[in-house]
VMD Tcl script that builds the backbone (N, CA, C; Angstrom):
set m [mol new atoms 228]
animate dup $m
set s [atomselect $m all]
$s set {name element resname resid chain x y z} {
  {N N UNK 1 A -117.612 -70.928 3.617}
  {CA C UNK 1 A -119.025 -71.029 3.877}
  {C C UNK 1 A -119.721 -69.741 4.117}
  {N N UNK 2 A -118.537 -68.680 4.737}
  {CA C UNK 2 A -119.145 -67.475 5.274}
  {C C UNK 2 A -120.355 -67.651 6.648}
  {N N UNK 3 A -120.734 -66.910 7.322}
  {CA C UNK 3 A -121.865 -66.955 8.745}
  {C C UNK 3 A -122.671 -67.963 8.491}
  {N N UNK 4 A -122.439 -69.171 8.730}
  {CA C UNK 4 A -123.444 -70.259 8.442}
  {C C UNK 4 A -125.037 -70.262 9.751}
  {N N UNK 5 A -124.086 -69.791 10.834}
  {CA C UNK 5 A -125.372 -69.715 12.044}
  {C C UNK 5 A -126.370 -68.664 11.243}
  {N N UNK 6 A -125.996 -67.804 10.544}
  {CA C UNK 6 A -126.661 -66.447 10.127}
  {C C UNK 6 A -127.354 -67.279 9.393}
  {N N UNK 7 A -126.928 -67.377 8.324}
  {CA C UNK 7 A -127.658 -68.289 6.939}
  {C C UNK 7 A -128.418 -69.437 7.346}
  {N N UNK 8 A -128.565 -70.005 8.145}
  {CA C UNK 8 A -129.820 -71.263 8.227}
  {C C UNK 8 A -130.463 -70.814 9.458}
  {N N UNK 9 A -130.251 -69.748 10.055}
  {CA C UNK 9 A -131.490 -69.422 11.604}
  {C C UNK 9 A -132.689 -69.615 10.652}
  {N N UNK 10 A -133.223 -68.879 9.808}
  {CA C UNK 10 A -134.284 -68.382 9.232}
  {C C UNK 10 A -134.955 -69.880 9.062}
  {N N UNK 11 A -134.077 -71.178 8.631}
  {CA C UNK 11 A -134.772 -72.869 8.093}
  {C C UNK 11 A -134.828 -73.262 9.775}
  {N N UNK 12 A -135.125 -72.907 10.619}
  {CA C UNK 12 A -134.889 -73.583 11.569}
  {C C UNK 12 A -136.547 -73.247 12.506}
  {N N UNK 13 A -137.036 -72.233 11.609}
  {CA C UNK 13 A -138.474 -72.152 12.375}
  {C C UNK 13 A -139.013 -73.211 12.428}
  {N N UNK 14 A -139.718 -74.422 13.269}
  {CA C UNK 14 A -140.886 -75.554 13.327}
  {C C UNK 14 A -140.081 -76.783 13.680}
  {N N UNK 15 A -138.672 -76.568 13.731}
  {CA C UNK 15 A -137.687 -77.543 14.034}
  {C C UNK 15 A -137.754 -77.972 15.438}
  {N N UNK 16 A -137.650 -79.187 16.165}
  {CA C UNK 16 A -136.854 -79.088 17.236}
  {C C UNK 16 A -135.696 -79.374 17.426}
  {N N UNK 17 A -134.794 -79.229 18.522}
  {CA C UNK 17 A -133.625 -79.612 18.637}
  {C C UNK 17 A -133.042 -80.450 18.224}
  {N N UNK 18 A -133.789 -81.658 18.441}
  {CA C UNK 18 A -133.266 -83.185 17.758}
  {C C UNK 18 A -132.944 -82.915 16.268}
  {N N UNK 19 A -134.019 -81.895 15.799}
  {CA C UNK 19 A -134.137 -82.630 14.260}
  {C C UNK 19 A -132.909 -81.452 13.430}
  {N N UNK 20 A -132.680 -80.519 14.383}
  {CA C UNK 20 A -131.635 -79.518 13.892}
  {C C UNK 20 A -130.342 -80.475 14.294}
  {N N UNK 21 A -130.070 -81.038 15.264}
  {CA C UNK 21 A -129.157 -81.963 15.624}
  {C C UNK 21 A -128.835 -82.679 14.164}
  {N N UNK 22 A -129.713 -83.558 13.859}
  {CA C UNK 22 A -129.786 -84.843 12.859}
  {C C UNK 22 A -129.671 -84.229 11.560}
  {N N UNK 23 A -129.821 -82.927 11.442}
  {CA C UNK 23 A -129.581 -81.951 9.759}
  {C C UNK 23 A -128.418 -81.576 9.358}
  {N N UNK 24 A -127.881 -80.619 10.865}
  {CA C UNK 24 A -126.857 -80.372 10.736}
  {C C UNK 24 A -125.639 -81.406 10.984}
  {N N UNK 25 A -125.494 -82.857 11.642}
  {CA C UNK 25 A -124.626 -83.643 11.466}
  {C C UNK 25 A -124.600 -84.280 10.353}
  {N N UNK 26 A -125.216 -84.288 9.562}
  {CA C UNK 26 A -125.437 -84.948 8.413}
  {C C UNK 26 A -125.128 -84.287 7.069}
  {N N UNK 27 A -125.123 -82.238 7.321}
  {CA C UNK 27 A -124.149 -81.947 6.772}
  {C C UNK 27 A -122.650 -81.420 6.588}
  {N N UNK 28 A -122.578 -81.865 8.205}
  {CA C UNK 28 A -121.423 -81.777 8.498}
  {C C UNK 28 A -120.188 -82.550 7.788}
  {N N UNK 29 A -120.886 -84.212 8.036}
  {CA C UNK 29 A -120.113 -84.868 7.510}
  {C C UNK 29 A -120.355 -85.095 5.724}
  {N N UNK 30 A -121.812 -84.392 5.449}
  {CA C UNK 30 A -121.585 -84.171 3.938}
  {C C UNK 30 A -120.292 -83.457 3.403}
  {N N UNK 31 A -119.864 -82.486 3.990}
  {CA C UNK 31 A -118.911 -81.537 3.772}
  {C C UNK 31 A -117.334 -82.168 4.103}
  {N N UNK 32 A -117.117 -82.851 4.953}
  {CA C UNK 32 A -116.126 -83.198 5.063}
  {C C UNK 32 A -115.800 -84.722 3.892}
  {N N UNK 33 A -116.864 -85.136 3.739}
  {CA C UNK 33 A -117.115 -86.442 2.321}
  {C C UNK 33 A -116.544 -85.788 0.888}
  {N N UNK 34 A -117.503 -84.814 0.896}
  {CA C UNK 34 A -117.933 -84.345 -0.776}
  {C C UNK 34 A -116.453 -83.438 -0.924}
  {N N UNK 35 A -115.689 -83.079 0.038}
  {CA C UNK 35 A -114.674 -81.964 -0.463}
  {C C UNK 35 A -113.149 -82.000 0.578}
  {N N UNK 36 A -112.789 -83.408 0.706}
  {CA C UNK 36 A -111.911 -83.279 1.307}
  {C C UNK 36 A -110.797 -83.199 1.403}
  {N N UNK 37 A -110.275 -82.598 0.383}
  {CA C UNK 37 A -109.046 -81.815 0.062}
  {C C UNK 37 A -109.339 -80.584 -0.315}
  {N N UNK 38 A -110.733 -79.710 -0.275}
  {CA C UNK 38 A -110.996 -78.586 -0.425}
  {C C UNK 38 A -110.977 -77.944 0.739}
  {N N UNK 39 A -109.992 -76.494 1.242}
  {CA C UNK 39 A -110.404 -75.466 1.755}
  {C C UNK 39 A -111.864 -74.703 2.128}
  {N N UNK 40 A -112.277 -75.316 3.556}
  {CA C UNK 40 A -113.703 -74.702 3.416}
  {C C UNK 40 A -113.470 -74.181 4.776}
  {N N UNK 41 A -114.149 -73.164 4.961}
  {CA C UNK 41 A -113.831 -72.347 6.156}
  {C C UNK 41 A -115.375 -71.794 7.000}
  {N N UNK 42 A -115.716 -71.791 8.119}
  {CA C UNK 42 A -117.211 -71.795 8.561}
  {C C UNK 42 A -117.259 -70.678 9.459}
  {N N UNK 43 A -117.933 -69.363 9.639}
  {CA C UNK 43 A -118.204 -68.688 10.987}
  {C C UNK 43 A -119.140 -68.772 11.359}
  {N N UNK 44 A -119.164 -68.689 13.044}
  {CA C UNK 44 A -120.745 -68.937 13.776}
  {C C UNK 44 A -120.185 -67.653 14.880}
  {N N UNK 45 A -121.537 -67.154 15.126}
  {CA C UNK 45 A -121.384 -66.398 15.964}
  {C C UNK 45 A -121.203 -64.811 15.322}
  {N N UNK 46 A -121.196 -63.798 16.498}
  {CA C UNK 46 A -121.169 -63.547 17.735}
  {C C UNK 46 A -122.663 -63.748 18.463}
  {N N UNK 47 A -123.519 -63.639 18.341}
  {CA C UNK 47 A -125.345 -64.344 18.434}
  {C C UNK 47 A -124.864 -65.541 19.357}
  {N N UNK 48 A -125.574 -65.801 20.037}
  {CA C UNK 48 A -125.825 -67.073 21.201}
  {C C UNK 48 A -126.639 -67.610 20.301}
  {N N UNK 49 A -127.191 -68.866 19.649}
  {CA C UNK 49 A -128.077 -69.765 19.308}
  {C C UNK 49 A -127.854 -71.062 18.814}
  {N N UNK 50 A -129.030 -71.533 18.645}
  {CA C UNK 50 A -129.153 -72.719 18.287}
  {C C UNK 50 A -128.447 -73.676 17.627}
  {N N UNK 51 A -128.258 -72.594 16.720}
  {CA C UNK 51 A -127.222 -73.328 15.340}
  {C C UNK 51 A -125.805 -73.087 15.697}
  {N N UNK 52 A -125.131 -72.432 16.530}
  {CA C UNK 52 A -123.971 -72.263 16.910}
  {C C UNK 52 A -123.892 -73.793 18.039}
  {N N UNK 53 A -124.309 -73.661 19.111}
  {CA C UNK 53 A -124.162 -74.618 19.771}
  {C C UNK 53 A -124.572 -75.466 19.524}
  {N N UNK 54 A -125.159 -75.977 18.355}
  {CA C UNK 54 A -125.202 -77.542 17.579}
  {C C UNK 54 A -124.071 -77.963 17.193}
  {N N UNK 55 A -123.546 -76.396 15.875}
  {CA C UNK 55 A -122.247 -77.291 15.495}
  {C C UNK 55 A -121.270 -77.038 16.292}
  {N N UNK 56 A -120.996 -76.343 17.246}
  {CA C UNK 56 A -119.819 -76.565 18.193}
  {C C UNK 56 A -119.963 -77.969 18.904}
  {N N UNK 57 A -121.014 -78.766 19.367}
  {CA C UNK 57 A -121.522 -79.835 19.836}
  {C C UNK 57 A -120.867 -81.006 18.194}
  {N N UNK 58 A -121.670 -80.556 17.530}
  {CA C UNK 58 A -121.123 -82.000 16.239}
  {C C UNK 58 A -119.624 -81.924 16.071}
  {N N UNK 59 A -119.164 -80.592 15.914}
  {CA C UNK 59 A -117.673 -80.533 15.381}
  {C C UNK 59 A -116.805 -80.966 16.227}
  {N N UNK 60 A -117.456 -81.017 18.018}
  {CA C UNK 60 A -116.518 -81.689 18.728}
  {C C UNK 60 A -116.496 -83.347 18.428}
  {N N UNK 61 A -117.776 -83.911 18.769}
  {CA C UNK 61 A -118.047 -85.126 18.395}
  {C C UNK 61 A -117.483 -86.018 17.266}
  {N N UNK 62 A -117.369 -85.727 15.652}
  {CA C UNK 62 A -116.812 -85.999 14.764}
  {C C UNK 62 A -115.404 -85.492 14.906}
  {N N UNK 63 A -114.992 -84.896 15.568}
  {CA C UNK 63 A -113.522 -84.464 15.726}
  {C C UNK 63 A -112.653 -84.255 14.131}
  {N N UNK 64 A -113.776 -83.819 12.740}
  {CA C UNK 64 A -112.983 -84.205 11.691}
  {C C UNK 64 A -112.351 -82.681 11.405}
  {N N UNK 65 A -111.545 -82.731 9.864}
  {CA C UNK 65 A -110.350 -81.897 9.831}
  {C C UNK 65 A -111.075 -80.871 9.055}
  {N N UNK 66 A -112.151 -81.240 8.063}
  {CA C UNK 66 A -112.952 -79.897 6.925}
  {C C UNK 66 A -114.903 -79.834 8.180}
  {N N UNK 67 A -115.030 -78.971 7.736}
  {CA C UNK 67 A -114.590 -77.338 7.262}
  {C C UNK 67 A -113.590 -76.893 8.745}
  {N N UNK 68 A -112.967 -75.552 8.657}
  {CA C UNK 68 A -112.238 -75.113 9.662}
  {C C UNK 68 A -113.157 -74.083 9.863}
  {N N UNK 69 A -113.667 -73.943 11.576}
  {CA C UNK 69 A -114.372 -73.528 12.012}
  {C C UNK 69 A -114.283 -71.630 13.143}
  {N N UNK 70 A -114.092 -71.045 12.716}
  {CA C UNK 70 A -113.924 -69.791 13.752}
  {C C UNK 70 A -115.504 -69.491 14.463}
  {N N UNK 71 A -115.186 -68.716 15.261}
  {CA C UNK 71 A -115.793 -68.485 16.375}
  {C C UNK 71 A -115.630 -66.969 16.862}
  {N N UNK 72 A -116.918 -66.476 15.849}
  {CA C UNK 72 A -116.772 -64.626 15.896}
  {C C UNK 72 A -117.331 -64.338 17.431}
  {N N UNK 73 A -116.779 -63.107 17.812}
  {CA C UNK 73 A -117.074 -62.873 19.292}
  {C C UNK 73 A -117.553 -61.246 19.616}
  {N N UNK 74 A -118.137 -60.562 20.323}
  {CA C UNK 74 A -118.164 -59.354 20.430}
  {C C UNK 74 A -117.617 -59.455 21.910}
  {N N UNK 75 A -116.561 -58.533 21.763}
  {CA C UNK 75 A -116.015 -57.931 22.993}
  {C C UNK 75 A -116.565 -57.691 24.068}
  {N N UNK 76 A -117.989 -56.746 24.120}
  {CA C UNK 76 A -118.206 -56.220 24.853}
  {C C UNK 76 A -118.994 -57.076 25.324}
}
mol reanalyze $m
mol bondsrecalc $m
mol representation Tube
mol addrep $m
């Protein structure tokens, strides 16, 4: 699924943190239930933004197998 935070950031304008959380949580559940035996991979980071933080929160809460998550970082 690629660099998901960079892809979704333009769509967060005008949304509060609760709305972003609800929408991303439904999306995360949809991915797991729609493609349960498919390999899915999501990259987030290296920038700190609301999408990254929300995805990390949701991933920890749901503890789903899919999608796999990679946190990109900037060593500098």
